[in-house]
C-alpha positions, 0 to 999 in steps of 0.5 A: 488522505485520498490516494491517486491511481498510478501516483508514486508514494514514498514509504513515509507517505504510505505509513501515514496512510496506514496510521490514518486508516489503521491498515494492515498487511498479510503475512502467511495469510494472517492480517498483522500490523504493517512492519516498515522494516519488513524484508522486501525480496524480489525485483522492482516492478514485481513486488506488490504491497496490498494493504487491508482493512481489519475486516480483510478487505483490500484497501489499496495495492502498490507496486515497487518502482524504485529505491533510493534513501527509501522505497518508492511505490506506485499505486495500482489499486484503490478502494472506494473509501480511499479514492479521491474520485470516490470510486474503485480504481485499478 
């Protein structure tokens, strides 16, 4: 799955990306498996969700843009590997 910069993704779409590329999140500075039921605290437009490869490099980053039945996130950074343009995008 290639990502598009500034496109909005549901948490379900992001979970597919996580599984496909074995991405992780950081908690207390340590890489851990992503927890889709994890606590999201803060304000829409301020909460970010960076995802990492297992070597610690940033794969992509999202910002929370809304809630409904699930959370929606806008892509704000994409590494070369995940970019449909095959270039780093931010």
